[in-house]
C-alpha positions, 0 to 999 in steps of 0.5 A: 415429542415431534414438537421438541424434535422440530425445535431441536432441529431448528436450533441445530440449523441456526447453530450451523448457519452461525458457524458458517458465517460471521467468525467462520466454521471450525475448519476455517480462519476468517480474515478481513480485507478492506480496500479501494476496489472502486473509486479514485484509486481503484487500481491500487485496491484491485492490485492489492486484493489480487496479491492477497488472494494469490497468497491465500490460495497458495497457503490453502493449497499447502494445507492452510494454518494448522489444518484450517483454510483461510477465508478472506472477507472483502469490503470495498471502501470506495477510496473514501476514509469514512467508508474505510472506517465503516468497512473495518467496523463491519468486518470486526463486529459483524464478520468477527474477523481475526485480523485486518489487511488494509489499506493502501492509502494512509488517510484510509488506514488512519480512519480504520486503525483506531477501530482495529486498535480498540478491538485488539484486532491486528491490522497490517497495511500493505502500503500506507507509508505515513508514519502516523499509521502505526503510531495509532497503536500496538496492533497496527503494522505495515510491510512497506517502508515509511515516508521519511525513508521514501522522501529521503531516498528521492531527495538524495537521488535528486541531489546526488545522482541527478545533480540538480539544485533547484526543485519545485514541489506540487502537493496534494493537500488533502492527502496525508501521504502527499504531505508527509512525503513533501515535508521529508523531501523538502527538509532533506533536499535543503540539508543537501544544499538544494533549494526549494524554489516554490511550493504549490498545491492541489486537491485529489480529484482536481483536473486543471493544474495550469495555474500552479504549473505556470507559476512553477515554470516562471521559476525555472526548476530543474525538477518538480517533486509531485508526491501524489497518486497516479490519478492526478500525476499523469494529468499534471505531466501532460499539462506540464509538457503542454506548457513547455516544462521540460524538467523531470517529474519526481515522485513516490510509490503512489505513481505505480499503476498501469493507468499512469502510462495510459493517461500520461503517455509520452508526457511522463517519460523520463520521470523518476519515482521511489518504489518498493521493488523492481519486477526486473530484479533477477532475484528468484523470489521476485521472479517466481512471484511475477510468474505466478501472478502473470499465470493467474492474471495475464499481466505483470504485477505492480508494487501494490500487488507485491505488497498485498502478497507480502502483507498476507504472508506476514500475517499467515506466518505470524499465526503459524508461529503464534499457533493461535488466531487470538488477537494478543498472541498474533500481535506478539508474533507480528511484532517479533517478525524478523527476516521474513523472506518477502518479495519486496525484501526481507522484513523485520519489524522495528519497535514501532511496527515498521519494517526495515527494508530497502527502496528502489528508484525507477525511471519511466522509459519506453512506457515502463518502469526501469530500475535505476538503483537500490537504496538501503536503510 
């Protein structure tokens, strides 16, 4: 009898351990997040994570979903696509998460999305803008606008607002995000009567851009479109000014990081970027988020934090409406999302699981992003 009791006690202990790990206990919902907490674009992943956690803490403080608290299991993909695939596999197969939040970069979302799709686990990218991300399958969503819209916004701004006619383009050829923006910007700018006077390239991790910039300078562009990440853009700005290039740099949401100002300094002043929202917007929804985020982290949030917050809340809303955490039911609810009140704007999913929402153009002035205009879809 004692032996049987010890066996039963041991079995119960194993069951208890299994319930508290992996898929979570009966009173919690486990969601996976993978992102660049370290590596070349660490500020992107860190800001996104802060936004996700703020949304989760607020949800749990309000009672969770159906009385269950949400627990986020986080994996660092080190800013590498292959690590993103490994992280997604671990979260799904080992931790048994019911959904995935991630990634920021399109190349890393593209590495993980097939794994989520194959396992029928809904995945929401906060800020991967390459159109191919959601094309992977019907379980893949995002809460940011896509490159065709962002590229069009900056091309129209350059042609119609800045009234410039000649633009050079400097692209990160190892980055799906950068290539996608380049293609749309160049096509639209030409359609508007502009001229792409030269195209040069670099690879993520490069630090010397003098050769490319010297070639561009000889053609006297009125603007240089650099659809890359802050890590290289800030250095490009410094080297461009050292070479005497005075034309403004133009870019996208990949510039949005405090590191842009730290590295770029005065060289980045006067440049323009397309982005998801402006923290100066008086909209009460935005200002409440800014206040809540600043109270917790003592800094003003960037767009990546805002999109992480929106991605988490869109997922939580879908789970509530589905009254379930089962993959197919959550997927259906996500696809039916309409006019969700996100901080980056009302979010309605189109048939390709991309949100219909506006973009803003910001100028870098006085070491901060200053609102210029809003462009609706």
